[in-house]
C-alpha positions in Angstrom: 75.7 100.2 106.6 78.2 97.5 107.4 82.0 97.3 106.9 84.1 94.2 107.3 87.8 94.3 107.9 89.7 91.0 107.9 93.2 90.8 109.3 95.3 87.6 109.1 98.4 87.3 111.4 100.4 85.6 108.6 99.6 88.4 106.0 102.0 91.3 106.4 103.1 94.3 104.3 106.3 95.3 105.9 108.0 96.4 109.1 107.4 100.1 109.5 110.4 102.3 109.4 110.5 104.6 112.5 111.2 107.5 110.1 107.7 107.3 108.7 106.8 109.5 111.6 108.9 112.6 110.9 108.2 116.3 110.3 109.6 119.4 108.7 110.7 122.9 109.7 111.6 125.5 107.2 112.8 129.0 107.5 109.4 130.1 106.4 106.9 132.3 108.1 106.8 131.8 111.9 108.0 128.2 111.8 111.3 129.0 113.4 111.1 132.5 114.7 108.2 132.8 117.3 107.5 129.1 116.5 110.2 126.9 118.0 112.6 129.8 118.7 111.7 132.9 120.7 114.4 133.9 123.2 112.2 136.5 125.1 109.3 134.1 125.5 108.5 133.3 129.2 109.0 129.6 128.6 112.2 129.7 126.6 115.2 127.8 127.7 118.8 129.1 127.9 119.2 128.4 124.1 116.1 130.5 123.2 113.8 127.7 122.3 110.2 127.6 123.5 109.6 124.9 126.1 105.8 125.1 125.8 106.2 124.1 122.1 108.5 121.2 123.0 105.9 119.8 125.3 103.6 119.5 122.3 106.3 118.1 120.1 107.5 115.4 122.5 104.4 113.2 122.5 104.5 113.0 118.7 107.7 110.9 119.1 109.2 112.3 115.9 112.0 110.3 114.3 113.5 113.1 112.2 112.9 116.7 111.3 113.7 117.9 107.8 115.5 121.3 107.7 116.1 124.1 106.6 113.7 123.8 103.6 111.8 123.7 101.4 112.0 126.5 98.9 114.2 128.4 101.4 116.9 125.8 100.8 117.5 126.7 97.2 118.9 130.1 98.1 120.4 129.3 101.5 124.0 130.0 102.4 124.7 127.7 105.3 127.7 129.7 106.4 125.3 132.6 107.3 124.0 130.5 110.2 127.2 129.6 112.0 129.5 131.5 114.4 128.6 134.2 116.8 124.9 135.2 116.4 125.8 138.9 116.5 128.1 138.5 113.5 125.7 136.8 111.3 124.4 138.6 108.2 120.8 139.7 107.8 119.5 138.9 104.2 116.5 139.0 102.0 115.0 135.5 101.5 113.8 135.3 97.9 111.8 132.1 98.5 109.3 133.7 100.9 110.1 137.4 100.5 111.0 137.9 104.1 113.9 139.1 106.2 116.2 136.3 107.4 118.4 137.2 110.4 120.1 133.8 110.6 119.8 133.6 114.4 119.1 129.9 114.0 121.5 127.8 111.9 122.8 124.3 111.6 124.4 124.1 115.0 121.4 125.5 116.9 119.0 123.3 115.0 120.9 120.0 115.4 121.4 120.7 119.1 117.7 121.4 119.4 116.9 118.1 117.8 119.2 116.1 119.9 117.9 117.6 123.1 114.5 116.5 122.1 115.6 113.0 121.0 115.0 113.7 117.3 117.4 113.2 114.4 118.0 116.0 111.9 117.4 115.4 108.2 119.4 118.1 106.5 119.1 119.6 102.9 121.8 120.9 100.8 121.3 123.9 98.4 121.4 122.7 94.7 119.7 125.9 93.5 122.2 128.7 93.8 125.0 126.4 95.0 126.3 122.9 94.2 128.5 120.0 95.0 131.4 121.7 96.6 129.3 123.7 99.1 127.3 120.5 99.9 130.6 118.7 100.6 131.8 121.6 102.7 128.7 121.5 104.9 129.0 117.7 105.3 132.7 118.2 106.3 131.6 120.9 108.8 129.0 118.6 110.3 130.5 115.1 110.2 134.3 115.2 110.2 135.9 114.8 113.6 138.8 117.3 113.3 141.9 118.2 111.4 140.3 119.8 108.3 139.3 123.4 107.6 135.6 123.0 108.1 135.7 120.5 110.9 138.0 122.7 112.8 135.8 125.7 112.0 132.9 123.8 113.7 135.1 123.1 116.7 136.0 126.8 116.9 132.3 127.5 117.2 132.0 125.4 120.3 131.0 122.1 118.9 133.9 119.8 119.4 132.1 116.5 118.5 130.8 116.1 115.0 127.1 116.2 114.5 127.2 112.8 112.7 124.1 113.6 110.5 123.2 110.5 108.5 120.2 111.6 106.4 120.6 114.3 103.7 118.4 115.8 101.0 119.8 116.8 97.6 117.9 120.0 97.1 114.2 120.6 97.0 111.5 120.6 94.3 114.0 121.4 91.6 111.5 121.0 88.7 109.3 123.8 90.1 109.2 127.1 88.3 108.8 128.8 91.7 112.1 127.4 92.9 115.2 129.6 93.0 117.4 128.4 90.1 115.0 125.6 89.0 116.6 122.9 86.9 115.6 120.6 84.0 115.7 116.9 84.8 119.0 116.5 83.0 120.6 119.5 84.8 119.4 118.3 88.2 120.2 114.7 87.5 123.8 115.5 86.7 124.3 117.9 89.6 122.6 115.5 92.1 124.8 112.7 90.9 128.1 114.6 91.2 127.0 116.0 94.6 126.1 112.6 95.9 129.4 111.2 94.8 131.4 113.9 96.6 129.2 113.6 99.8 129.5 109.8 99.9 133.2 110.0 99.4 133.4 112.4 102.3 131.2 110.2 104.5 130.2 106.7 103.1 127.8 106.1 106.0 125.3 108.8 105.0 122.0 108.2 103.1 120.8 110.6 100.4 117.4 111.6 99.1 117.1 112.9 95.5 114.3 115.2 94.4 111.3 113.6 92.6 108.7 115.8 90.9 107.3 118.6 93.1 103.9 116.9 93.0 101.9 114.3 91.0 100.2 116.8 88.6 103.5 118.4 87.5 103.9 118.2 83.7 107.3 116.7 84.4 106.0 113.8 86.6 107.3 110.5 85.5 109.8 111.6 83.0 111.6 113.6 85.7 111.8 110.6 88.0 113.2 108.4 85.2 115.8 110.9 84.1 117.0 111.6 87.7 117.2 107.9 88.4 119.1 107.3 85.2 121.8 109.7 86.5 121.8 109.1 90.2 120.7 105.5 90.8 123.9 104.0 92.3 124.6 107.0 94.5 121.2 107.7 96.1 119.1 105.8 98.6 115.6 107.5 98.3 113.5 109.4 95.8 111.3 112.1 97.3 107.5 112.6 96.8 105.6 115.8 97.8 101.8 116.2 97.9 99.3 118.6 99.4 95.6 118.4 99.1 92.9 121.1 98.8 89.2 121.5 99.2 88.7 124.9 97.5 85.2 124.1 96.2 83.8 122.6 99.3 83.2 119.2 97.7 83.8 117.1 100.9 83.4 113.6 99.3 86.0 114.4 96.7 88.3 115.9 99.3 88.1 112.9 101.6 88.9 110.6 98.6 92.4 112.1 98.2 94.0 109.3 100.2 93.2 107.1 97.2 95.1 109.6 95.0 98.0 109.4 97.4 98.1 105.6 97.2 98.1 105.7 93.3 101.0 108.3 93.4 103.1 106.2 95.7 102.6 103.1 93.6 103.4 104.9 90.4 106.8 106.2 91.8 107.6 102.8 93.3 107.0 101.2 89.9 109.3 103.7 88.2 112.1 102.8 90.7 111.4 99.1 90.1 111.7 99.5 86.3 115.0 101.3 86.7 116.3 98.5 88.9 115.3 95.9 86.4 116.8 97.9 83.5 120.1 98.2 85.3 120.0 94.6 86.6 121.0 96.2 89.9 121.2 94.9 93.4 120.8 98.4 94.7 117.4 99.6 96.0 116.0 103.1 95.9 113.1 103.5 98.2 110.8 106.5 98.7 110.8 109.5 101.0 107.4 111.2 101.2 109.1 114.2 102.8 106.3 116.8 102.4 102.6 115.9 102.9 99.6 117.6 104.3 96.5 119.6 103.6 97.2 123.2 102.3 94.7 125.7 100.9 93.0 127.7 103.6 95.5 130.6 103.9 95.8 131.1 100.2 92.0 131.0 99.8 90.9 133.1 102.8 93.7 135.2 104.2 95.4 138.6 103.4 98.9 138.2 102.2 101.4 140.0 104.6 103.6 142.6 103.2 107.1 141.6 102.0 110.5 142.0 103.6 109.4 141.9 107.3 110.5 139.6 110.1 108.9 137.3 110.8 106.5 137.3 107.8 103.5 135.3 109.0 102.6 133.3 105.8 100.6 130.1 105.3 99.2 129.8 108.8 96.5 127.3 108.0 93.6 127.0 110.4 92.6 123.4 110.0 89.1 122.1 110.4 87.9 118.6 111.2 87.5 117.6 107.6 91.3 118.3 107.2 92.0 116.0 110.2 90.1 113.2 108.4 92.2 113.6 105.3 95.4 113.7 107.3 94.2 110.5 109.0 93.6 108.9 105.6 97.0 110.0 104.4 98.6 108.3 107.4 96.8 105.0 106.7 98.1 105.3 103.1 101.7 105.7 104.3 101.3 102.6 106.6 99.8 100.5 103.8 102.7 101.4 101.5 105.4 101.0 104.2 107.2 98.4 102.0 108.2 101.3 99.7 107.8 104.4 101.9 110.6 104.5 104.5 110.6 108.2 105.4 107.7 110.6 105.6 107.6 114.2 106.9 104.4 116.0 107.8 104.9 119.5 106.6 105.3 121.5 108.7 105.6 121.3 112.5 104.8 124.7 113.9 102.7 127.7 112.7 103.2 127.1 108.9 100.8 124.4 107.6 101.2 122.9 111.0 99.6 120.9 113.8 101.0 123.2 116.5 100.3 127.0 116.7 101.8 129.7 118.8 101.2 133.3 119.6 104.3 135.5 119.9 105.2 135.9 123.6 102.0 134.0 124.3 100.4 130.6 124.5 100.5 127.6 122.1 97.7 125.3 121.0 96.9 122.2 119.0 95.1 122.1 115.7 92.7 119.3 114.6 95.3 117.5 112.5 97.5 117.1 115.6 95.5 114.2 117.0 95.5 111.7 114.0 99.3 112.1 113.8 99.7 111.8 117.6 97.9 108.5 117.9 99.2 107.0 114.7 102.8 107.9 115.6 102.4 106.5 119.1 100.6 103.3 118.1 101.5 102.8 114.4 105.0 101.3 115.0 105.8 97.7 114.3 104.5 95.6 111.4 102.0 96.8 108.9 99.4 94.1 108.3 97.6 93.4 105.0 93.9 94.0 105.1 90.9 92.6 103.3 88.3 95.4 103.3 84.6 95.0 102.4 82.8 98.3 102.4 80.5 100.6 100.4 82.1 102.6 97.6 81.3 105.9 96.0 82.3 108.0 93.0 83.3 111.7 92.9 85.5 114.1 91.0 88.6 112.5 92.5 87.8 109.0 91.1 85.4 106.1 90.9 84.8 103.2 93.3 86.3 105.1 96.3 86.1 103.0 99.5 84.0 104.8 102.1 86.5 103.5 104.6 90.3 104.2 104.9 92.0 101.8 107.3 95.4 100.4 108.3 96.4 97.8 111.0 99.7 97.6 112.8 101.0 94.8 115.0 103.1 96.4 117.7 106.8 95.7 118.0 106.3 93.7 121.1 103.3 91.9 119.5 101.1 92.7 122.4 98.7 95.0 120.6 97.0 95.2 117.3 96.1 98.8 116.5 93.6 99.5 113.8 93.1 103.0 112.3 89.8 103.6 110.6 88.5 106.7 108.9 84.7 106.6 108.2 84.0 108.9 105.1 80.3 108.2 105.3 78.9 111.6 106.1 75.4 110.8 107.3 74.9 107.4 108.8 76.5 105.3 111.5 78.5 102.4 110.2 78.7 99.0 111.8 82.3 97.7 111.6 83.2 94.0 112.1 86.9 93.2 112.4 87.6 89.5 111.7 90.9 88.4 113.4 92.6 85.3 112.0 95.5 84.0 114.1 95.0 86.5 116.9 93.8 85.9 120.4 92.6 89.0 122.3 92.0 89.8 125.9 88.6 91.0 127.1 89.6 94.7 126.9 89.7 96.9 123.8 90.3 100.6 123.5 88.4 102.9 121.1 89.8 106.4 120.5 87.4 108.5 118.6 87.6 111.9 116.9 84.3 113.2 115.8 83.0 116.7 115.0 81.2 118.8 112.4 83.4 118.9 109.3 84.0 122.7 109.6 84.9 122.6 113.4 88.2 124.2 114.3 90.3 124.4 117.4 91.5 127.8 118.7 93.5 129.1 121.5 90.3 129.4 123.6 88.5 126.2 122.8 89.1 122.8 121.3 85.9 121.1 120.1 88.0 118.6 118.1 89.5 116.4 120.9 89.9 112.7 121.3 87.5 110.7 123.4 88.1 107.2 124.9 85.4 104.6 124.6 84.9 101.0 125.7 82.2 100.2 123.1 84.1 97.4 121.2 82.5 94.0 121.6 84.9 91.0 121.4 83.7 87.5 120.6 84.8 84.4 118.6 87.8 86.1 116.8 85.8 89.2 116.0 85.7 92.8 117.2 82.5 94.8 116.5 81.7 98.5 116.9 79.6 101.3 115.5 81.4 104.2 113.9 80.0 107.7 113.8 79.6 109.4 110.4 82.7 111.4 109.3 84.9 110.0 112.1 88.5 109.0 112.8 88.8 105.9 115.0 91.7 103.9 116.5 90.9 100.5 117.9 93.6 99.0 120.1 93.3 95.3 120.9 95.3 93.7 123.6 96.7 90.4 122.3 97.3 87.2 124.2 100.0 84.7 123.3 98.9 82.2 120.7 99.7 78.6 121.6 
């Protein structure tokens, strides 16, 4: 088999927004408690956060972390998480049927982000609450002093405002599982009025409105159009959420889900474009893919923990190598749609559908999906390049004429490297790959990072069979790079560039 990828230096998609490499932490399961926060853990800092987990998070170079949910958001009282910890109420969380002690709240989380050089992306509750409470939280976080909520923050030991610039207007409000779910009209009106108040409070913030909860929702399309009709001039982004499953073991169909993701993005971008034309507006609403991942193992295989415990260990996916291939394909799809996708959050970060796992009072370890995100985040910043791809195609339950290759190419910000991410979905044979380079001049060195394993291979605390390997098997000659890719493999080719006269 042979694949040809052609990259022309003059053909670009877009500059890649740094926020494309963001994540998500919800008050769900063990994401917060015994995930990032465990005061009696041997590695914990003076604030109670696990330093061993931070060592895994740091290399991911996250731009933002979305918080505090998620479904949890739609019933959250933010005031529960401020002030002295010993005075905070313990409540039942109706989203995940767990006990919530509120030991971590807005101040602890924002401080945690800033210590790790990450920006917070904060959601406001538009389920049980509304515009006034959202405005109050914004005042608490962003106003310097001299008002009730800003002075309340100062009394809690945070004299300087948090200056949070990115906010979400609720979460998945069309979902029947959501606390106080809304119709499109109900949500559109509420989101509009909330956005107005928040931007009057702080005109420098950016706002994300809820799109449909996922592409197969009965409301998809009509929901987006209705919400945009109400909110267009007051919001900056519309959200997309999508998780993929492999419940029947059909690996070719599972690996083809990057194609579904691409169609989904283009559909929502088209809806935004239509609304802009209808209004004859100069304003743009771009896209925030603020929940994406693979999610099905726990629901398929695991016993559900009893309700009303703390922490309640739900949705702790154990990812295999096939999941890592799908995650890699989703990342290439985000890069190839970076003209419309400006924010993307892998959901979630620790323990809950996550690349990083912990044991309470014990060690932490890295799942298979950690590595495609790690290398793409580190090397996928700069300018997304248009590709011409010539490869075999196949048909499956997911669709017809699915390329056997997923790929994306990024010219680094300093223009010294061209990094190409390739997922080979051919399951049996090696694939020869020829990369034609137009307008690029390369040095004699090329780096090939490879992830390859049996599709059902998993990493555990004791062993990590899915681990990146560094090869020097790329042949460079006459404006071309050639290599052989293993079946069912994730590959990153990094080419060092020389100045072009």
